[in-house]
N, C-alpha and C positions, 0 to 999 in steps of 0.2 A: 506713586511710582510712575515715572515717565514711560511712555510707550517704547517698548523694545528693551527696557532694562529688566534683568532677571530679578526674581524675588530673592529674599534672603535665604530661602529654604531650598531653592532648586535652580539649576542653570538656565541660561537664556534659551537653549533649544527646547526644553520642556515648556517654558513659558510661551514660546512661539506656537507649539502644538496646542496648548490650551486655548490660545487666541484663535487658532485655526478651527478648533472644535466649536468655539463660541460663534465664530462666523458661519460655520456650517449650520448651527442651530438657527441663526438668523435667516439664512437662505431657505432652510426647510420650512420656516414659518412665513415666508414671503409669498403671497399669491402672485400668479402670473396674469391676473385679469387685466392689468394695465399695459401688458405687452401686446404689440401688434403681432400678426402671424410671422412676419420677418424677424422681429425681435425675439420671439419665442424660439424660432429655429436657431438663432444665434446663441440663445441661452443653452440649448442642448449641445451645440458645438463647443461652447466654452467649457461646459461641464466635462465633456469628453477630453478636451485639451488639458484641463487641470488634472484629470485622473491619469492621463498619460505622463504628464510631467512628474507626478509623484514617484514614478518608477526610478527616476534618477536619484532622488533623495533616499529611497529605499535601498538602492544598491550601495550608496555611500555608507549608510548605517550598518548594513550587513557586513560589508568589508571591514569596517572598524570593529564590529563585534567579533569577527573571526580573528583579526589580528591580535586583539587583546585576550582572546579566549574568554570573553565576558559571558558566553553562553553557559559556562559552568556555574555562574551565580544563580541561574535558574534551574540547576540540577540536570542540565543537558550535557551529553558527552561530546557532541559535535555541533557545528553550526547548522548542519542539515537536520539534526534532531530538534534543535531550537525552532527552526522554521516549521518543521512538521508538527511538533507538539505544542510549544508555547504560543506560536502564532496561529496554530490551528489550520495549517495549509497542507495537511497530509496528502491530499490528492494531487497537489501541484508543486510540491517542494522542488523536485528535480527541474521542472520547467522554470520556476522562479529563480533558482540558483543559476540556471543556464543564462537567464537574462542578465543577472548580476555579472556572471563571467564575461558576457559579451560587451556590456556597456560600462562596467565599473572601472574606476581608476585604482588599480592595485599598486601598493608600494613596492619599490625595488629593495635591494639589500641595505641601502642607506636610508630607507624610509621615505624616499622621494616618490611622489605619485607618478606613475607611468600613464601614458596615453591609453585609452580603452583599446581592447583588441579589435573592435569594430568601430572605428572613430566616427564614420559618417552615420552609422546607425545610432550611436550614442548622441550625436548632435541632434538628430531628428527626434529622439525621445525627449531630450531636454527642452526642445522647442514645442513639444506637445503635438508633433506631426506624425509620429510613428507609434502605433499601439504595441502593447505587450505581445499580443497574438502575432503580429507581424515580425516582432523580434524573434519569436519562436521559429517562424519559417526561415528567417535569415540564418539563424544558428543551424537549423536542419540542413539547409542548402550548402552552407559553407563547410559543414563537416563532410560533405560529399566531394568537395574539390580535391582532386588528386594531390597526394603529398608531393609529387614531382612537378607540380605546376609552378611556373615562374612566379616569384613573389609579387611582381608588379601585376600579374594577371589576377592573383588572389585579391590584392587591394582594389583593383578595378571591379572585380566581381562584387565585392562588398559594397563599394560605392554605388554600383548599378542597382543592386538590390535595395539599398537605402533610398535611392531615388524613386524607384517604383513603389516602395512601401508607403510613401506619403499619399499615394492616390489609389492603390489597389487593395482589395480585401485579401485575407490570407489565402484563400483558394486560388485566386488569380495570381497572387505573388508566387505561390508554389509552382504554378505552371510556368511562369516567367523564369523562375529559378532553374527549372529543367532546361529551358532554352539556353540560359547562360552557361550551364554545365556542358551542354552539347557544343557550344562555341569554344569552350576552354580545351576540350579534348575530343575533337570531331571523329578521330579514328580509334579512340579507346586505347591509344598506345601509352598514355601516362599512368593509367590505373595499374597498380602492382599489388603484391601480397600485403603490403602495409595498409593499403586502403581496404582490401577485402577483410583483413583481420580487424580493422577498426569498425567496419560496418556490420560484422556478423552479430547475430543475436536471435533470441527466441523469447516471445512474450506470451504469457498465459493471462488472459483477461479475467475479470471477475465473473461470477455466476449471475445470470440475468433472472428475470421473474420465473422463467421456465427451468431454472437451475442449469441452463446450458452455458458453456464457456467458449470463447473464441481464442484460438491459438494462431498466432502470426509469427513468422520467422524470416530472417535474412540468412540464408545458408551459403557458406563458402563453397567453392566448386567441389572440393573433396567430400564434404558432408552431403552435398546434393547427389554426387555420384553413388555414394553408399546407400542413400535413401532410395534412389531409383531401383537399385537391385533388391532391397528389402521389400519395397512395395510390389515389385514385379512378382515376387514369390508369395508373400503373405497376403497381398490384396488380389491375388488371382481370382477370376470368377469361380465361385463355388467354395472358396476357402473362408473360414472364420465368419460365416454368415449367421448372426444371432436370430434371424427370422426363419432359419431352416434347421430343425433339430437333427437332420441327417448330415449336415455340413461338417466336413472335417475341421477340427479346431487345433490350435497350438502349432507345433512344428510341422510345416508342410512336408518335410522329408519323410515323416512317418505316416502320411495319409495314404489310404488305399486308392490306387489310381482309378479303379472303376467307380468307387463311391464319389471321388472328386469329380470325375467326368459327369456323373449323373447330377451332382449338386450344381455344377456349372450350367447344365441345361436348364435348371430351375431358377437360376440366379438372375433376377431382374434389377439388382441394385445399380445405381450410378457409380461412376468411377470415384466420385467424392465420398460416397457412403462406403464403398469397399476399402478406400484408404483409411477412413475413420475406424472401421471394424478391425482392419489389420493392425492399426496402432493400438487399439484397445487390447487385442489378443497378445501383442508384443509386451505390453505392460504387465498383463496377467502372467505371461511366461516368465518375465524377469522377476516378478514378486514370488511366484511359486517355486522357481528354480534356485532361489537363494543368491541371485546375482548381485543383490544390494548389500550383502554382508549380514552381520548378525546384530548390529546395534547402530542407532543414530540418536545421539543425546540420551542414551539409556533406554530408548524405546525400540522395540523390534521394527525393522523396516518393512512393515506390512500395513495393510489398511486396518486401522483401529476405529471401530464405529461405536458411538455412544447413543443409546436409545433407552426409552423408558420401558418398564416391564409391560405396562398395559398396551403401549403402541405395538410392541412385538407380538403380544398375545392376540390383539385384535387386527393386526396388520393394517393399521390405519393411524393417522395422526400427523403431527408436524414432521418435516424431514429430519432424519438423523444427522448427526454431525460427526465428521471424521477428525482424527488427530491433526490433520493438515488444515482444518477449517472448512473443508468442502461440505456441502449439504447433499444428502442422498435421500430420494424418495423411499418410503418404507418397502415398497415392492422390490427395489434394487437391493436393499439391505438383506431381505430374506433370501434373495437369490445368491448374494455373495456368501452368506453364511452357509447355504446349502451346497454350494459348488466348490468352495475352497477352504483353506485353513487360515483365514484371516482372524483377527481378534475382534470379537463381538462383546462389548461391555454393556451389561444390562443393569440399570439402576435398581436399587432396593433388593437386589439379590446378594447373598453373602459368598465369600470365597474362602477356601481352606488355606490359602496362602497367607503367611504372616505379614500384616501391614504395619505393625508396631515393633520397631527395632530398638527403641530407647537409645542408649549410648553405645550399643554394640557396634554400630557402623556409622560412619559419616555419610557414605554414599547411599542413596535410596535404592531399593530393590526394584526389579522390573515390575513386580506386582504393584508397588507404590506408584511408580510412574504411570502405569496404565490407569490406576484408580484416579490419579490427579487429572488425567485427560478428561474423564467424565465429570469430575467435580468442578474444575476450573475452566475448561474449554479453551484455554490459551493463556498467554501472558496476562497476569492480573494487575500490572501497573496501569494506572489511569491513562486513557487515550491510546494504549497499545493494542493492536489487533493481530500481533504475531501468533501463529498457531502453536498448539502444544508440541507438535512434531519439530518445531523450530525453536524450542525453548528448553530450559533447564529447570531443575527443582531447587528452590531457594529456601533455606531455613529462616523462618520468621524470627525466631529467637536464635541468634548466631551460635553455630555449633561449637566453635573453638573458644570464643571469648566468653560467652554467657551460658555455656553448657546446655544449649538448646538441643533437645532430643531429636533423633531421626524418626519421628512419628508422623504419620500422614496428616494429622491435624496441626502439626507445627511446620508444615511445609506448604509451599505454594509454587505455582508455575510462573516462571519469569524468563523472558528471553535473555540472551547473553548480556547485551548492553544494560538492561535494567537490573539484572542480577548483580552486576558489578557496580551499579549506581548506588547500592545500599551500603551504608556504613556510618561511622560516628562523626565524620567530618562535617563542616558547615555547609559544604556543597553536595552533601550526600543525602539520600532518602532514608527513612526509617519505616519499618513495617510492624504492625500489630494485628491481632485477631479481634474482630468485632464480637462483642459478647451479648448484644441485644439488638432488638429491632429487626427489620426485614433482611439485614445483612449479617445477622448473627452467624458466626462460623467462617465468614469470608475475611479476606486479608484487606486491611486498611493501609494505604500508603500515605505517609506523612511527608510533606515537602521539605526540602532543605531550609535551614534557618535563613538563608540568603534569598529564598524565593519570594517574589512579591505577593504571592497568594498562599497563605498558610492554611488553607482549608484542607483537612484530610479527605481523601477520596477513595471510593471503591469502584473498581472497573466493572461495569455491567455490559461491556461491548460483546462479551461472549455469552451473555444470557439474555439475548433479545426476546426469547419466549417469556421470561419472567417479567421483563419490562412491559411487553405487549399485554400480557395478562393483567398486570397492574393498571395499565391505561384503560383496558376494557372494564375492569372493576370500577375504576373511578367514573367512567362514562355511564355505566349502569346505575351507580349511586346517584349521579347528578340527574339522570332521567327519571329515576324512581321518586326523587324528591322534588321534581318539577322544575329544575334549573335547566337552562339552555346550554348550547355548546360553547357560548362565549365565555363561560366560567370554567372551561376545561383546564385541568391541572395535570401535569405529568408526574412521574415518580419523584420521590424526595431528592434523589441524586442519581443521575444517569452516568456518572463517571466520565463526563465529557470534558472536565477541566484538564489542562495540559500537565504532563509530568515535567 
């Protein structure tokens, strides 16, 4: 076969990528000993340039996948889900798709390719002179350009950012972007409600090793004004102080003035800590006062905590898990259970509520939903980490078509998109119950017949303790038999393959 000709079994583009991988194998096996210092630096620079250029091809492929809805062949519901799950880019899908949005050539109504939204940026990426991280900064800065800005000014801003992006790192480029924005609207007269509505948001970060979480927000003026009033009252010195058992808690209007004054004298918290404690007290007030309604996806809108019986009895052990996926130290679990009317689910204890409804009802009872929180821990579809609180109950054997009973052992937790992804079609998933092995009783997800990987999977993402214990057991067996760490092996299936 001549170089560049496609094989009989696949198109030219796949042949080209196979040759690319073969070339990468050659590069990885080639030593750099014959390179001078200068040549070695050039190798690193050419490697970086090649990696940057690949973003242009990636954008073109993603746009084509989206236009054809080809992601459905992999069992995905959207192109975002395809990037997140099949390409395993869950932590950066939004950022990647923003890059595609910025530099990709999208078709118009007639199918003709339009110029990229940020043409100078796209040109720099295609030449390997602008990195993906700098594209992120350009998108970030351009989104802050006032909607009322002159179109020519917007184009000039993008071109200027692309110019600087060739030479500056992301941090420096962000600073330069701030200067460009200041030049576009020096008096702040162009910024209006459209810009403020576009930039508003609140982001709750993941828990760190200390189980702490970072909350960041961009508040519009009205929300800021209301928050100022709330914090002035609820975060007042002496109010809602968890370190002071005599501190008034809850609604400040019902606090005894003398007790509040005395608590204020003892209060040595910083403003940041008082704001945090006020926010915590507000959340507890909203939960206990019924402000969140009676149901969310069939679960009560309260803190639902899953914990083992021994951990509760000994007040020690691994952190407990809530229905929203958050982790709580055992001490906090005990305090929650003692102070409020939250739901505390203890494994291996029995309940008098009926968990087996057979064919009597299609919809699961509240008791079944709470039981599923403890058993599943969240959506059971492979690669999904959505919490139980943000999921539904799915009949493993379909209720209407196959007479699947509404029993807890025929139901599993599935988020909305994955619940709807199950069905008899070629592009849909199937579910069964594992009958043996370490996953006996858990739900097995079978990929669509059109999926390139037909391996059935069990999601272990919500059972990190089980995986960790299995890894520990493997390590102990290796050590007891005299083998070193180089022969380490993980669990049989970590559920890491994409849906």
